[in-house]
C-alpha positions as CSV (number, residue, x, y, z in Angstrom):
1,M,124.3,98.6,173.3
2,F,120.6,98.3,171.6
3,G,121.9,102.0,169.7
4,R,124.8,99.9,168.3
5,R,122.0,97.1,166.9
6,G,119.9,99.7,165.8
7,V,122.8,101.5,163.5
8,W,123.8,98.2,162.4
9,L,120.2,97.5,161.5
10,H,119.6,100.4,159.2
11,V,123.3,100.1,157.7
12,C,122.2,96.4,156.6
13,L,118.7,97.7,155.3
14,I,120.3,100.4,153.7
15,C,122.6,98.1,151.6
16,L,119.5,95.6,151.0
17,I,117.4,98.3,149.4
18,K,120.9,99.1,147.2
19,S,120.9,96.2,145.7
20,L,117.4,95.2,144.8
21,W,117.4,98.7,143.1
22,K,120.1,97.2,141.3
23,C,118.9,94.0,140.6
24,V,115.9,96.1,139.2
25,N,117.5,98.1,137.4
26,G,120.6,95.8,135.8
27,W,120.8,92.8,133.3
28,D,118.7,89.9,135.3
29,I,115.7,91.2,135.7
30,T,115.9,92.7,132.1
31,G,117.1,88.9,131.0
32,W,114.2,87.3,132.8
33,I,111.9,89.6,130.7
34,M,113.6,88.6,127.9
35,S,113.7,85.1,128.3
36,N,109.6,85.3,129.3
37,K,108.8,87.2,125.9
38,K,110.5,84.4,124.2
39,A,108.7,82.0,125.8
40,E,105.4,83.4,125.2
41,E,106.4,84.1,121.5
42,S,107.3,80.2,121.0
43,S,104.0,79.3,122.6
44,V,102.4,81.5,119.8
45,S,104.4,79.7,117.2
46,D,103.3,76.7,118.4
47,A,99.5,77.9,119.0
48,F,99.0,79.6,115.1
49,P,101.6,78.3,112.8
50,E,99.9,79.6,110.0
51,V,100.4,83.3,111.8
52,I,104.1,82.9,112.0
53,P,106.0,83.4,108.4
54,S,108.3,80.3,108.0
55,H,111.3,82.6,107.5
56,P,111.7,86.4,108.5
57,I,110.2,88.5,105.8
58,S,112.6,90.5,104.1
59,K,112.4,94.6,103.9
60,C,112.7,93.9,100.0
61,L,109.7,92.6,99.4
62,L,107.6,95.0,100.8
63,P,106.5,97.5,97.6
64,W,109.1,100.8,98.0
65,T,111.0,101.0,100.7
66,K,114.0,102.6,100.4
67,S,116.3,99.8,102.2
68,C,115.6,97.7,98.6
69,T,118.4,98.9,95.9
70,T,116.7,101.4,93.4
71,Q,117.2,102.1,89.9
72,V,115.4,104.5,87.3
73,I,113.4,102.9,84.1
74,K,111.9,104.8,81.3
75,I,108.6,103.6,80.2
76,Y,106.8,104.4,76.9
77,N,103.9,104.2,75.6
78,E,102.1,104.4,71.8
79,D,102.8,107.8,71.6
80,N,106.5,108.1,72.8
81,V,106.0,109.5,75.3
82,S,107.7,108.3,78.3
83,R,108.1,108.9,81.9
84,A,111.1,107.9,84.3
85,V,110.4,105.5,87.3
86,E,112.4,104.5,90.1
87,V,111.8,100.9,90.9
88,P,113.1,98.6,93.4
89,S,115.9,96.2,91.6
90,D,113.6,92.9,92.1
91,I,110.3,94.3,90.4
92,T,108.7,92.4,88.5
93,A,106.4,93.4,85.3
94,R,103.5,93.1,86.5
95,D,104.7,95.5,89.5
96,V,105.5,97.8,86.6
97,C,101.5,97.6,85.3
98,Q,100.6,97.7,88.6
99,L,102.8,100.7,89.8
100,F,100.5,102.4,86.5
101,V,97.0,101.3,87.5
102,L,97.3,102.9,91.1
103,K,98.8,106.3,89.1
104,N,96.5,107.1,86.6
105,H,93.4,105.1,88.4
106,C,92.8,103.2,85.8
107,T,91.3,99.5,85.9
108,D,93.3,96.7,85.6
109,D,91.5,94.2,82.8
110,N,95.0,91.8,83.1
111,S,96.0,93.1,79.4
112,L,98.7,95.7,80.6
113,T,101.5,94.4,79.4
114,L,105.3,95.6,79.0
115,F,107.0,94.9,76.0
116,E,110.6,95.1,75.1
117,N,111.6,97.1,71.8
118,L,114.6,96.7,70.2
119,P,115.2,98.8,66.8
120,H,118.4,98.3,65.8
121,L,117.1,94.5,65.5
122,G,113.6,95.7,64.1
123,I,112.1,93.0,67.1
124,E,109.8,93.0,69.9
125,R,108.5,90.6,72.8
126,I,106.0,91.1,75.5
127,I,107.9,90.4,78.7
128,E,105.9,88.1,81.1
129,D,104.1,89.2,84.4
130,H,106.4,87.1,86.3
131,E,109.8,88.9,84.5
132,S,112.5,90.8,86.3
133,V,111.9,94.3,84.4
134,I,116.3,94.9,85.9
135,E,117.3,92.0,84.6
136,V,115.2,92.6,81.0
137,I,117.2,95.8,80.8
138,S,120.8,94.2,81.8
139,S,120.9,92.5,79.0
140,W,121.0,95.8,76.9
141,G,124.2,97.4,75.8
142,M,125.6,100.9,77.3
143,D,124.5,102.3,73.9
144,S,121.6,100.7,72.6
145,D,118.4,102.3,72.0
146,S,116.0,99.7,73.4
147,R,112.7,100.8,75.3
148,L,110.3,99.5,77.4
149,Y,106.5,99.9,75.9
150,F,103.4,99.8,77.8
151,R,100.5,99.2,76.1
152,K,97.0,96.9,76.7
153,N,97.6,93.5,74.6
154,Y,94.3,91.5,74.9
155,A,95.9,88.6,73.7
156,K,98.3,87.4,76.2
157,Y,96.5,85.0,77.4
158,E,93.5,84.2,74.9
159,F,95.1,80.5,74.4
160,F,93.5,79.9,78.0
161,R,90.0,80.9,77.0
162,K,89.2,79.8,74.2
163,P,90.8,76.4,73.5
164,L,90.3,75.7,69.5
165,F,93.7,78.1,69.4
166,F,95.5,75.3,67.5
167,P,94.9,74.4,64.3
168,D,93.7,70.3,64.3
169,D,96.7,69.7,61.5
170,M,99.4,71.7,62.8
171,V,99.8,70.1,66.8
172,S,100.1,66.0,67.5
173,I,100.4,65.1,70.9
174,S,103.7,62.5,70.1
175,S,106.7,62.9,67.6
176,E,105.7,59.6,66.1
177,S,102.1,60.0,65.0
178,N,100.5,62.8,63.5
179,S,97.2,62.1,65.4
180,T,95.2,65.0,67.0
181,V,94.5,65.7,70.5
182,D,91.6,66.9,72.0
183,H,91.3,71.0,72.3
184,S,90.8,70.2,76.3
185,Q,93.1,68.9,77.0
186,L,95.7,70.3,74.8
187,I,96.8,73.4,76.7
188,Q,97.3,70.6,80.2
189,T,99.4,68.7,77.7
190,F,101.9,72.0,77.0
191,L,101.9,72.9,80.3
192,N,102.7,69.0,81.6
193,S,106.8,68.5,81.6
194,S,106.1,65.4,81.3
195,S,104.3,65.4,78.0
196,C,105.3,65.6,74.6
197,P,103.5,68.1,72.7
198,E,104.4,68.7,69.0
199,L,103.5,71.6,66.2
200,H,104.5,71.2,63.0
201,G,104.4,73.0,59.7
202,H,106.0,75.0,57.0
203,L,107.1,78.2,57.5
204,Q,109.7,80.7,55.4
205,A,113.1,80.6,57.0
206,K,116.1,82.5,57.2
207,E,119.2,81.4,56.0
208,Q,122.1,82.1,57.6
209,S,124.4,84.8,56.7
210,R,121.8,84.8,53.4
211,K,119.5,87.7,52.5
212,S,117.4,85.3,51.4
213,W,114.8,83.0,53.1
214,K,113.6,79.4,52.1
215,K,110.7,77.4,52.4
216,A,111.3,74.5,55.6
217,Y,109.1,72.1,57.4
218,C,109.7,72.9,61.1
219,L,109.5,70.8,64.0
220,L,108.6,72.3,67.5
221,R,108.8,69.7,70.5
222,R,110.0,69.4,74.0
223,S,113.4,69.8,73.5
224,G,113.2,72.2,71.3
225,L,112.7,73.7,67.4
226,Y,113.8,72.1,64.7
227,I,113.8,71.9,60.6
228,S,113.4,68.9,58.5
229,T,116.5,68.5,55.8
230,K,114.7,66.2,53.4
231,G,110.9,67.2,53.1
232,T,108.6,66.1,55.6
233,S,110.0,63.7,57.4
234,K,110.7,63.5,61.2
235,E,113.6,61.2,61.7
236,P,115.9,62.3,63.5
237,R,119.3,62.1,61.3
238,H,117.0,64.4,59.0
239,L,116.2,67.0,61.6
240,Q,118.6,69.7,62.2
241,F,118.1,71.4,66.1
242,I,117.6,75.3,65.7
243,A,117.6,76.3,69.4
244,D,116.2,75.3,72.5
245,F,114.5,77.9,75.0
246,S,116.4,77.3,78.2
247,D,118.0,80.5,77.1
248,C,116.1,82.2,74.1
249,D,113.8,84.4,73.9
250,I,111.1,84.6,71.5
251,Y,110.4,87.9,69.4
252,T,108.0,88.9,66.9
253,I,109.3,91.0,63.9
254,S,108.5,94.3,64.4
255,S,110.1,96.0,60.8
256,K,109.7,94.2,57.9
257,K,111.7,96.0,56.0
258,V,115.3,95.4,58.4
259,H,115.1,91.8,57.2
260,G,113.7,91.7,54.1
261,A,110.8,89.2,55.0
262,P,108.8,88.2,52.6
263,T,105.0,88.4,54.5
264,D,104.3,90.6,57.6
265,F,104.2,87.6,59.7
266,G,107.5,87.3,61.0
267,F,108.6,86.0,64.3
268,C,112.8,85.0,65.6
269,V,114.4,83.2,68.4
270,K,117.2,85.0,70.2
271,S,119.4,84.2,72.0
272,T,119.1,85.4,75.5
273,E,123.7,85.9,75.5
274,S,123.6,87.8,71.9
275,S,122.9,90.9,70.6
276,S,123.7,90.3,67.0
277,A,121.1,90.4,64.0
278,R,123.4,87.7,63.2
279,D,122.9,84.7,65.4
280,L,118.7,85.8,65.2
281,K,116.9,82.2,63.9
282,L,114.6,84.2,61.8
283,F,110.8,82.9,60.9
284,C,108.0,84.1,58.8
285,A,104.4,82.2,58.6
286,D,101.6,82.5,55.8
287,D,99.1,83.8,58.3
288,E,98.3,86.0,61.4
289,Q,97.0,82.6,62.6
290,T,100.1,80.3,61.8
291,R,102.1,83.1,63.6
292,T,100.3,83.0,66.7
293,C,99.9,79.7,66.8
294,W,103.7,79.2,66.8
295,I,105.2,81.9,69.7
296,T,101.8,80.6,72.3
297,A,103.7,77.0,71.8
298,M,107.2,78.6,71.9
299,R,106.0,80.3,75.4
300,L,104.1,77.7,76.0
301,L,107.3,75.4,76.3
302,K,109.6,77.7,78.1
303,Y,107.4,78.8,80.8
304,G,104.9,76.3,81.5
305,M,102.6,76.7,84.7
306,K,104.4,80.4,85.8
307,L,102.1,81.3,82.7
308,Y,99.2,79.7,83.7
309,Q,100.2,80.9,87.6
310,N,100.1,84.5,86.2
311,Y,97.0,84.4,84.3
312,I,94.9,83.1,86.9
313,Q,96.5,85.5,89.7
314,P,94.7,88.9,89.2
315,H,91.5,86.6,89.3
316,Q,92.3,84.8,92.6
317,K,93.2,88.5,94.0
318,H,89.6,90.1,92.6
319,K,87.4,87.0,94.5
320,A,89.6,87.5,97.1
321,S,88.7,91.0,98.0
322,P,85.5,91.8,96.3
323,M,85.7,95.8,95.4
324,R,82.1,96.2,96.2
325,S,80.6,97.9,99.4
326,I,77.0,98.4,98.5
327,S,74.6,94.7,97.9
328,E,73.5,94.5,94.4
329,N,70.0,93.8,96.5
330,S,69.8,97.4,97.8
331,L,69.7,98.4,94.4
332,V,66.3,98.7,93.2
333,A,64.6,100.6,90.6
334,M,62.5,103.8,91.0
335,D,60.3,105.9,89.5
336,F,60.5,109.4,90.4
337,S,57.9,110.5,87.6
338,G,55.2,111.5,90.1
339,K,54.5,113.2,93.2
340,K,56.1,110.6,95.3
341,G,58.7,108.1,94.3
342,R,57.9,104.0,93.7
343,V,59.3,101.1,94.0
344,I,59.2,99.8,90.5
345,E,59.0,95.4,91.1
346,N,57.4,94.6,87.7
347,P,61.5,93.8,85.0
348,S,60.5,94.9,81.7
349,E,58.7,98.4,83.6
350,A,62.2,99.0,85.6
351,L,63.6,98.1,81.6
352,S,62.0,100.1,80.0
353,V,61.7,103.4,82.4
354,A,65.8,102.6,82.1
355,V,66.4,103.0,78.5
356,E,63.2,106.2,78.2
357,E,65.5,107.6,81.3
358,G,68.9,107.2,78.9
359,L,67.0,109.0,76.4
360,A,65.6,111.6,78.3
361,W,69.1,112.1,79.0
362,R,70.3,112.6,75.2
363,R,68.3,114.6,74.1
364,K,68.9,117.0,76.9
365,S,72.7,116.7,76.1
366,C,71.6,117.4,72.8
367,R,69.4,120.6,73.4
368,S,72.6,121.8,75.2
369,L,74.9,121.2,72.7
370,G,72.9,123.2,70.1
371,G,73.0,126.8,70.0
372,H,70.4,129.0,70.9
373,G,68.2,129.9,68.0
374,S,69.0,126.8,65.9
375,P,66.9,124.9,63.7
376,S,66.1,121.4,65.6
377,T,68.2,119.5,62.6
378,S,71.4,121.6,63.4
379,R,71.2,121.1,67.1
380,T,70.9,117.4,66.3
381,S,73.3,116.9,64.0
382,L,75.8,118.9,66.2
383,S,75.4,116.6,69.2
384,N,75.9,113.8,67.0
385,I,79.0,114.7,66.7
386,A,79.9,116.3,69.8
387,L,78.9,113.5,72.2
388,H,81.2,110.9,70.2
389,L,84.3,112.9,70.4
390,A,85.1,112.4,73.8
391,Q,84.4,108.3,73.6
392,P,88.0,106.4,74.4
393,W,86.6,103.9,71.2
394,F,86.4,107.1,68.5
395,Y,90.1,108.0,67.2
396,G,88.9,110.2,64.7
397,K,91.1,111.1,61.6
398,L,93.6,107.9,62.0
399,S,94.1,106.3,58.7
400,R,93.3,102.7,57.5
401,D,96.7,101.7,58.3
402,E,97.3,103.1,61.3
403,S,94.5,101.5,62.8
404,Q,95.3,98.1,61.3
405,R,98.9,98.4,63.6
406,M,96.7,99.3,66.8
407,I,94.8,96.7,66.3
408,T,97.6,94.5,65.8
409,Q,99.8,95.8,68.7
410,Q,96.7,95.1,71.0
411,G,96.0,91.9,70.6
412,L,94.3,90.1,67.7
413,V,91.0,88.8,69.7
414,D,87.4,88.8,68.9
415,G,85.6,91.7,69.1
416,L,88.3,94.1,69.6
417,F,87.5,97.9,67.4
418,L,87.7,100.9,67.2
419,V,85.5,103.7,65.1
420,R,87.7,106.9,63.2
421,D,86.6,109.3,60.5
422,S,86.8,108.0,57.1
423,Q,89.2,108.2,54.8
424,S,87.5,108.0,51.6
425,N,83.9,109.9,52.4
426,P,84.1,112.7,54.6
427,K,81.0,112.0,55.9
428,T,80.7,108.9,57.0
429,F,82.6,106.7,59.5
430,V,84.4,103.4,59.7
431,L,84.4,100.3,61.7
432,S,87.4,98.7,62.5
433,M,87.3,95.5,64.3
434,C,89.0,92.0,65.2
435,H,87.1,88.8,63.8
436,M,89.2,85.5,63.5
437,Q,92.5,87.8,63.9
438,K,92.0,89.3,60.7
439,I,91.3,92.8,60.7
440,K,87.3,94.0,59.0
441,H,86.8,97.8,57.8
442,V,82.6,98.2,58.1
443,Q,80.9,101.5,56.8
444,I,79.2,103.3,59.2
445,V,77.3,105.3,56.6
446,P,74.6,108.5,57.5
447,V,70.9,108.1,56.5
448,E,68.4,110.9,56.6
449,D,64.7,110.6,57.3
450,E,62.5,113.5,58.1
451,G,64.9,115.5,58.4
452,Q,66.6,113.9,60.8
453,T,70.7,112.1,60.3
454,F,70.8,108.2,61.7
455,Y,73.7,105.9,61.5
456,S,73.9,102.7,60.3
457,L,75.5,99.4,59.1
458,D,73.2,97.8,57.2
459,D,72.0,100.6,54.9
460,G,69.2,101.7,56.7
461,H,67.7,98.5,58.2
462,T,68.6,99.5,61.8
463,R,68.9,103.1,62.6
464,F,71.1,104.4,65.7
465,T,70.8,108.7,66.3
466,D,74.4,108.6,67.3
467,L,78.0,106.4,67.3
468,I,77.2,105.7,70.9
469,Q,73.7,105.0,70.0
470,L,75.1,102.0,67.7
471,V,78.5,100.8,69.4
472,D,75.9,100.1,72.3
473,F,74.3,98.1,70.4
474,Y,76.3,96.1,68.6
475,Q,78.5,95.2,71.9
476,L,75.1,93.5,73.0
477,N,73.9,92.5,69.7
478,R,75.9,90.5,66.9
479,G,73.7,92.0,63.7
480,I,75.0,91.8,61.1
481,L,78.9,92.0,62.6
482,P,80.8,88.7,62.5
483,C,80.8,88.8,66.3
484,K,80.1,91.7,69.1
485,L,81.9,94.2,69.7
486,K,84.0,93.0,72.7
487,H,87.1,95.5,73.3
488,H,87.7,98.9,72.5
489,C,91.5,100.1,71.4
490,S,92.4,102.1,74.5
491,K,95.8,104.3,74.7
492,V,97.1,103.9,78.3
493,T,98.9,106.8,79.6
494,V,102.6,106.4,81.6
């Protein structure tokens, strides 16, 4: 009897072990673990709500993921060299610029810009940083020769940095009055959707279905663009509606001949739903400042605060993640002229040593560039020629018209410049620069003194041993120039 009971207990023990093993490997224990995991996650989200996103993160928001729909686009630079890149369908113009910054290992100074160029219409425009590139391309026809250009444009956000951007006689705070508004508050007035800034003035307007242009008094309001049918009257019955900007884009006229424009300062308003030249609303200003004023006001009215967010976004990133890895306080001036090095504590002495080091390096470069056995004057002449050839601001045999076109394309901001060979005198150079939205050309004249060649902008009163020294000086000092040299024209690669 005792043996049977032992066998029965042994069988029960085996069944109990099997049941426990099934429970451990079955759904009951898994469900218990999952429920505890959810409980832990909920406790984390309650404790740190700012860590857990309020909505699931889409993989399409991550850059260059294959889970997104991608498309191949072609980008051109100023030399018409193109590059095809595969990008996500939701990529913005800012993202494309960042892509080329990373690929080319260049510095992003917030001036890199995508342009939409429509050759068949002779117009082009800035693609704003937040705009979808694929949406812009999808608006083109199947057989379109339209292109995306990648270049620098220093004037893209110049109106945020320069409050005196709008002339007093062109802007008023309301449609009932011509009173002017304070410059410091003008941009805020444009960005505020509840306010009503008004731009007014005379423009040359092309008549519909005709080749002729007619002078007209135009008004830009929050509700759209108008032309007065009776002089400078602003009465509603005399205002002819031209366009609003909810479904229109603003372009500059890139080809004066295509439209027979009376001046070089043309622009137009184009509907996003039309690609016909007949539907373009074409205008011409008398000068670049007037055209820039109209285009900027239209951009501000169309995009509002979005433009300001595009402007401050790169600055916020730089503040959040500085690129410096070494503290400035850990960098000290050292004098290694003796047998032992010493720290230079006097700032004036440190500056003089730095200048002497630069001059010594330049003299050493001159000797290495000059041929052995050649006279010192020949070596200096050879080095003066060779030193500036590799500089990004030197463009060699560039014509006057080409230099003006390049400066205009990269934005008519004060201090934008380049240096080129003179076409009228082969032995001289020309400094082409922008000031007050006008391009000036200053002759760089060589001056001979005791067998050595110097360069000067003021007939020898201020002399420089080479063009690099000249450019460096006028980047720090205005001298005889209307302003300091600030930005150099630079071609970007794709």
